[in-house]
Biopython code that builds the backbone (N, CA, C, O; Angstrom):
import numpy as np
from Bio.PDB.StructureBuilder import StructureBuilder

atoms = [
    (1, "MET", "N", (0.985, -1.144, 0.003)),
    (1, "MET", "CA", (-0.115, -0.023, 0.050)),
    (1, "MET", "C", (0.896, 1.226, -0.133)),
    (1, "MET", "O", (1.892, 1.260, 0.588)),
    (2, "GLY", "N", (0.680, 2.198, -1.028)),
    (2, "GLY", "CA", (1.397, 3.210, -1.074)),
    (2, "GLY", "C", (0.862, 4.425, -0.321)),
    (2, "GLY", "O", (-0.270, 4.316, 0.149)),
    (3, "SER", "N", (1.551, 5.607, -0.139)),
    (3, "SER", "CA", (1.105, 6.786, 0.723)),
    (3, "SER", "C", (-0.475, 7.308, 0.284)),
    (3, "SER", "O", (-1.339, 7.688, 1.074)),
    (4, "ALA", "N", (-0.602, 7.210, -1.284)),
    (4, "ALA", "CA", (-1.748, 7.857, -1.626)),
    (4, "ALA", "C", (-2.877, 7.125, -0.953)),
    (4, "ALA", "O", (-3.841, 7.740, -0.498)),
    (5, "GLU", "N", (-2.742, 5.559, -0.874)),
    (5, "GLU", "CA", (-3.664, 4.511, -0.696)),
    (5, "GLU", "C", (-4.087, 4.591, 0.844)),
    (5, "GLU", "O", (-5.217, 4.391, 1.290)),
    (6, "ALA", "N", (-2.894, 4.938, 1.584)),
    (6, "ALA", "CA", (-2.926, 5.115, 3.053)),
    (6, "ALA", "C", (-3.873, 6.239, 3.400)),
    (6, "ALA", "O", (-4.704, 6.283, 4.308)),
    (7, "GLY", "N", (-3.543, 7.215, 2.405)),
    (7, "GLY", "CA", (-4.306, 8.443, 2.634)),
    (7, "GLY", "C", (-5.756, 8.478, 2.481)),
    (7, "GLY", "O", (-6.545, 9.074, 3.214)),
    (8, "TRP", "N", (-6.038, 7.739, 1.396)),
    (8, "TRP", "CA", (-7.439, 7.667, 1.169)),
    (8, "TRP", "C", (-8.228, 6.954, 2.121)),
    (8, "TRP", "O", (-9.422, 7.192, 2.304)),
    (9, "VAL", "N", (-7.538, 6.031, 2.765)),
    (9, "VAL", "CA", (-7.910, 5.085, 3.931)),
    (9, "VAL", "C", (-8.312, 6.118, 5.044)),
    (9, "VAL", "O", (-9.437, 6.162, 5.542)),
    (10, "LEU", "N", (-7.293, 6.922, 5.370)),
    (10, "LEU", "CA", (-7.308, 7.878, 6.529)),
    (10, "LEU", "C", (-8.366, 8.959, 6.285)),
    (10, "LEU", "O", (-8.995, 9.421, 7.236)),
    (11, "MET", "N", (-8.550, 9.323, 5.171)),
    (11, "MET", "CA", (-9.678, 10.293, 4.703)),
    (11, "MET", "C", (-11.026, 9.611, 4.868)),
    (11, "MET", "O", (-11.904, 10.269, 5.427)),
    (12, "ALA", "N", (-11.334, 8.257, 4.417)),
    (12, "ALA", "CA", (-12.502, 7.657, 4.680)),
    (12, "ALA", "C", (-12.817, 7.385, 6.007)),
    (12, "ALA", "O", (-13.982, 7.552, 6.369)),
    (13, "GLY", "N", (-11.738, 6.884, 7.014)),
    (13, "GLY", "CA", (-11.919, 7.043, 8.316)),
    (13, "GLY", "C", (-12.457, 8.062, 8.935)),
    (13, "GLY", "O", (-13.366, 7.953, 9.759)),
    (14, "GLY", "N", (-11.845, 9.302, 8.522)),
    (14, "GLY", "CA", (-12.168, 10.713, 9.175)),
    (14, "GLY", "C", (-13.671, 10.906, 8.666)),
    (14, "GLY", "O", (-14.473, 11.392, 9.463)),
    (15, "LEU", "N", (-14.034, 10.606, 7.577)),
    (15, "LEU", "CA", (-15.631, 11.029, 7.107)),
    (15, "LEU", "C", (-16.497, 10.119, 7.705)),
    (15, "LEU", "O", (-17.676, 10.458, 7.803)),
    (16, "SER", "N", (-16.099, 8.872, 8.188)),
    (16, "SER", "CA", (-16.959, 7.935, 8.676)),
    (16, "SER", "C", (-17.851, 8.374, 9.968)),
    (16, "SER", "O", (-19.047, 8.137, 10.136)),
    (17, "GLY", "N", (-16.909, 9.120, 10.894)),
    (17, "GLY", "CA", (-17.548, 9.498, 12.055)),
    (17, "GLY", "C", (-18.540, 10.379, 12.120)),
    (17, "GLY", "O", (-19.521, 10.170, 12.834)),
    (18, "PRO", "N", (-18.387, 11.598, 11.292)),
    (18, "PRO", "CA", (-19.598, 12.585, 11.278)),
    (18, "PRO", "C", (-20.705, 11.959, 10.433)),
    (18, "PRO", "O", (-21.870, 12.213, 10.738)),
    (19, "ALA", "N", (-20.415, 11.088, 9.300)),
    (19, "ALA", "CA", (-21.489, 10.541, 8.327)),
    (19, "ALA", "C", (-22.388, 9.790, 9.149)),
    (19, "ALA", "O", (-23.590, 9.978, 8.964)),
    (20, "VAL", "N", (-21.959, 8.828, 10.176)),
    (20, "VAL", "CA", (-22.574, 7.883, 11.056)),
    (20, "VAL", "C", (-23.235, 8.633, 12.075)),
    (20, "VAL", "O", (-24.241, 8.077, 12.515)),
    (21, "ALA", "N", (-22.974, 9.654, 12.534)),
    (21, "ALA", "CA", (-23.801, 10.899, 13.648)),
    (21, "ALA", "C", (-24.737, 11.320, 12.672)),
    (21, "ALA", "O", (-25.915, 11.237, 13.020)),
    (22, "LEU", "N", (-24.458, 11.836, 11.317)),
    (22, "LEU", "CA", (-25.569, 12.231, 10.826)),
    (22, "LEU", "C", (-26.762, 11.248, 10.265)),
    (22, "LEU", "O", (-27.935, 11.546, 10.041)),
    (23, "GLY", "N", (-26.211, 10.199, 10.134)),
    (23, "GLY", "CA", (-27.324, 9.373, 9.695)),
    (23, "GLY", "C", (-28.112, 8.925, 11.001)),
    (23, "GLY", "O", (-29.332, 8.767, 10.956)),
    (24, "TRP", "N", (-27.333, 8.712, 12.247)),
    (24, "TRP", "CA", (-28.156, 8.368, 13.470)),
    (24, "TRP", "C", (-29.181, 9.529, 13.557)),
    (24, "TRP", "O", (-30.387, 9.280, 13.568)),
    (25, "GLN", "N", (-28.714, 10.771, 13.619)),
    (25, "GLN", "CA", (-29.657, 11.994, 13.829)),
    (25, "GLN", "C", (-30.901, 11.770, 12.981)),
    (25, "GLN", "O", (-32.073, 11.855, 13.346)),
    (26, "ALA", "N", (-30.368, 11.434, 11.646)),
    (26, "ALA", "CA", (-31.529, 11.556, 10.450)),
    (26, "ALA", "C", (-32.800, 10.272, 11.140)),
    (26, "ALA", "O", (-34.026, 10.374, 11.122)),
    (27, "LEU", "N", (-32.056, 9.271, 11.631)),
    (27, "LEU", "CA", (-32.965, 7.787, 11.710)),
    (27, "LEU", "C", (-33.733, 8.400, 13.063)),
    (27, "LEU", "O", (-34.857, 7.965, 13.311)),
    (28, "ARG", "N", (-33.223, 9.262, 13.816)),
    (28, "ARG", "CA", (-34.012, 9.502, 15.155)),
    (28, "ARG", "C", (-34.895, 11.032, 14.872)),
    (28, "ARG", "O", (-35.423, 11.654, 15.793)),
    (29, "ARG", "N", (-34.920, 11.382, 13.724)),
    (29, "ARG", "CA", (-35.710, 12.596, 13.019)),
    (29, "ARG", "C", (-35.124, 13.821, 13.991)),
    (29, "ARG", "O", (-35.980, 14.624, 14.363)),
    (30, "GLU", "N", (-33.903, 14.024, 14.392)),
    (30, "GLU", "CA", (-33.370, 15.114, 14.916)),
    (30, "GLU", "C", (-32.819, 16.097, 14.135)),
    (30, "GLU", "O", (-32.325, 15.729, 13.070)),
    (31, "ARG", "N", (-32.785, 17.402, 14.450)),
    (31, "ARG", "CA", (-31.890, 18.422, 13.693)),
    (31, "ARG", "C", (-30.447, 18.080, 14.001)),
    (31, "ARG", "O", (-30.070, 17.888, 15.157)),
    (32, "PRO", "N", (-29.632, 18.005, 12.932)),
    (32, "PRO", "CA", (-28.189, 17.784, 12.982)),
    (32, "PRO", "C", (-27.608, 18.904, 14.043)),
    (32, "PRO", "O", (-28.019, 20.046, 13.836)),
    (33, "GLU", "N", (-26.849, 18.754, 14.977)),
    (33, "GLU", "CA", (-25.914, 19.719, 15.669)),
    (33, "GLU", "C", (-24.926, 20.056, 14.819)),
    (33, "GLU", "O", (-24.075, 19.233, 14.481)),
    (34, "ALA", "N", (-24.937, 21.235, 14.411)),
    (34, "ALA", "CA", (-23.805, 22.069, 13.703)),
    (34, "ALA", "C", (-22.623, 21.909, 14.023)),
    (34, "ALA", "O", (-21.712, 21.689, 13.225)),
    (35, "ALA", "N", (-22.498, 22.017, 15.420)),
    (35, "ALA", "CA", (-20.764, 22.003, 15.840)),
    (35, "ALA", "C", (-20.387, 20.601, 16.053)),
    (35, "ALA", "O", (-19.235, 20.432, 16.452)),
    (36, "PHE", "N", (-21.354, 19.214, 15.811)),
    (36, "PHE", "CA", (-20.594, 18.126, 16.001)),
    (36, "PHE", "C", (-20.996, 17.344, 14.867)),
    (36, "PHE", "O", (-20.637, 16.170, 14.946)),
    (37, "VAL", "N", (-21.680, 17.676, 13.763)),
    (37, "VAL", "CA", (-21.871, 16.853, 12.633)),
    (37, "VAL", "C", (-21.701, 17.680, 11.376)),
    (37, "VAL", "O", (-20.937, 17.370, 10.462)),
    (38, "VAL", "N", (-22.431, 18.701, 11.399)),
    (38, "VAL", "CA", (-22.207, 19.674, 9.958)),
    (38, "VAL", "C", (-20.861, 20.152, 9.605)),
    (38, "VAL", "O", (-20.331, 19.973, 8.509)),
    (39, "VAL", "N", (-20.267, 20.863, 10.753)),
    (39, "VAL", "CA", (-19.023, 21.450, 10.690)),
    (39, "VAL", "C", (-18.026, 20.597, 10.193)),
    (39, "VAL", "O", (-17.366, 20.825, 9.179)),
    (40, "PRO", "N", (-17.903, 19.416, 11.057)),
    (40, "PRO", "CA", (-16.713, 18.515, 10.867)),
    (40, "PRO", "C", (-16.877, 17.576, 9.516)),
    (40, "PRO", "O", (-15.908, 17.062, 8.957)),
    (41, "LEU", "N", (-18.163, 17.437, 9.099)),
    (41, "LEU", "CA", (-18.406, 16.824, 7.966)),
    (41, "LEU", "C", (-18.267, 17.713, 6.853)),
    (41, "LEU", "O", (-18.128, 17.112, 5.787)),
    (42, "ALA", "N", (-18.263, 18.965, 6.776)),
    (42, "ALA", "CA", (-17.938, 20.183, 5.722)),
    (42, "ALA", "C", (-16.502, 20.031, 5.759)),
    (42, "ALA", "O", (-15.999, 19.808, 4.658)),
    (43, "LEU", "N", (-15.782, 20.089, 6.659)),
    (43, "LEU", "CA", (-14.462, 20.152, 6.832)),
    (43, "LEU", "C", (-13.484, 18.970, 6.349)),
    (43, "LEU", "O", (-12.444, 19.225, 5.742)),
    (44, "MET", "N", (-13.850, 17.777, 6.631)),
    (44, "MET", "CA", (-13.752, 16.600, 6.310)),
    (44, "MET", "C", (-13.560, 16.459, 4.506)),
    (44, "MET", "O", (-12.632, 16.003, 3.838)),
    (45, "ALA", "N", (-14.737, 17.004, 4.155)),
    (45, "ALA", "CA", (-15.156, 16.881, 2.734)),
    (45, "ALA", "C", (-14.029, 17.868, 1.927)),
    (45, "ALA", "O", (-13.357, 17.594, 0.932)),
    (46, "LEU", "N", (-14.064, 18.827, 2.541)),
    (46, "LEU", "CA", (-13.014, 19.976, 1.830)),
    (46, "LEU", "C", (-11.675, 19.420, 1.893)),
    (46, "LEU", "O", (-11.034, 19.464, 0.843)),
    (47, "MET", "N", (-11.127, 18.906, 2.912)),
    (47, "MET", "CA", (-10.031, 18.293, 3.021)),
    (47, "MET", "C", (-9.593, 17.058, 1.945)),
    (47, "MET", "O", (-8.526, 16.861, 1.364)),
    (48, "THR", "N", (-10.970, 16.251, 1.927)),
    (48, "THR", "CA", (-10.836, 14.924, 1.071)),
    (48, "THR", "C", (-10.423, 15.571, -0.432)),
    (48, "THR", "O", (-9.475, 15.159, -1.101)),
    (49, "VAL", "N", (-11.293, 16.629, -0.812)),
    (49, "VAL", "CA", (-11.230, 17.285, -2.167)),
    (49, "VAL", "C", (-9.785, 17.946, -2.444)),
    (49, "VAL", "O", (-9.193, 17.850, -3.518)),
    (50, "LEU", "N", (-9.309, 18.633, -1.308)),
    (50, "LEU", "CA", (-7.933, 19.163, -1.504)),
    (50, "LEU", "C", (-6.869, 18.017, -1.384)),
    (50, "LEU", "O", (-5.794, 18.102, -1.978)),
    (51, "PHE", "N", (-7.140, 17.129, -0.736)),
    (51, "PHE", "CA", (-5.912, 16.055, -0.744)),
    (51, "PHE", "C", (-6.155, 15.207, -2.363)),
    (51, "PHE", "O", (-5.181, 14.860, -3.032)),
    (52, "GLY", "N", (-7.486, 14.982, -2.786)),
    (52, "GLY", "CA", (-7.353, 14.688, -4.089)),
    (52, "GLY", "C", (-7.101, 15.292, -5.099)),
    (52, "GLY", "O", (-6.908, 14.739, -6.182)),
    (53, "ILE", "N", (-7.063, 16.495, -4.907)),
    (53, "ILE", "CA", (-6.470, 17.218, -6.024)),
    (53, "ILE", "C", (-4.844, 17.520, -5.975)),
    (53, "ILE", "O", (-4.166, 17.893, -6.932)),
    (54, "ASN", "N", (-4.424, 17.290, -4.744)),
    (54, "ASN", "CA", (-2.882, 17.045, -4.440)),
    (54, "ASN", "C", (-2.327, 15.805, -4.891)),
    (54, "ASN", "O", (-1.284, 15.746, -5.542)),
    (55, "GLU", "N", (-3.053, 14.752, -4.532)),
    (55, "GLU", "CA", (-2.477, 13.186, -4.667)),
    (55, "GLU", "C", (-2.872, 12.657, -5.843)),
    (55, "GLU", "O", (-2.212, 11.857, -6.506)),
    (56, "GLY", "N", (-4.249, 13.215, -6.195)),
    (56, "GLY", "CA", (-4.831, 12.423, -7.478)),
    (56, "GLY", "C", (-5.786, 11.566, -6.813)),
    (56, "GLY", "O", (-5.566, 10.930, -5.782)),
    (57, "PHE", "N", (-7.109, 11.598, -7.626)),
    (57, "PHE", "CA", (-8.254, 10.845, -7.097)),
    (57, "PHE", "C", (-7.923, 9.348, -7.489)),
    (57, "PHE", "O", (-7.230, 9.056, -8.463)),
    (58, "PRO", "N", (-8.524, 8.385, -6.580)),
    (58, "PRO", "CA", (-8.260, 7.107, -6.966)),
    (58, "PRO", "C", (-9.018, 6.396, -8.252)),
    (58, "PRO", "O", (-8.719, 5.279, -8.672)),
    (59, "TRP", "N", (-9.878, 7.099, -8.710)),
    (59, "TRP", "CA", (-10.374, 6.616, -10.216)),
    (59, "TRP", "C", (-9.907, 7.213, -11.273)),
    (59, "TRP", "O", (-10.189, 6.857, -12.417)),
    (60, "SER", "N", (-8.981, 8.392, -10.922)),
    (60, "SER", "CA", (-8.134, 8.910, -12.193)),
    (60, "SER", "C", (-6.709, 8.473, -12.516)),
    (60, "SER", "O", (-6.137, 8.920, -13.510)),
]
sb = StructureBuilder()
sb.init_structure("model")
sb.init_model(0)
sb.init_chain("A")
sb.init_seg("    ")
for serial, (resi, resn, name, xyz) in enumerate(atoms, 1):
    if name == "N":
        sb.init_residue(resn, " ", resi, " ")
    sb.init_atom(name, np.array(xyz, "f"), 0.0, 1.0, " ", f" {name:<3s}", serial, name[0])
structure = sb.get_structure()
């Protein structure tokens, strides 16, 4: 496994926490807490895009 693949695994792991919390709150029909779900998810999505631009996306 190269550094790019390891980076994508770390990015997926980082995105999984806020995504699971968002799904859990959706199942319970609660409004997502911005501080604990929306902001971390947005930041991780931004970092994933920036990492993909820098290292190359897996499908390219």
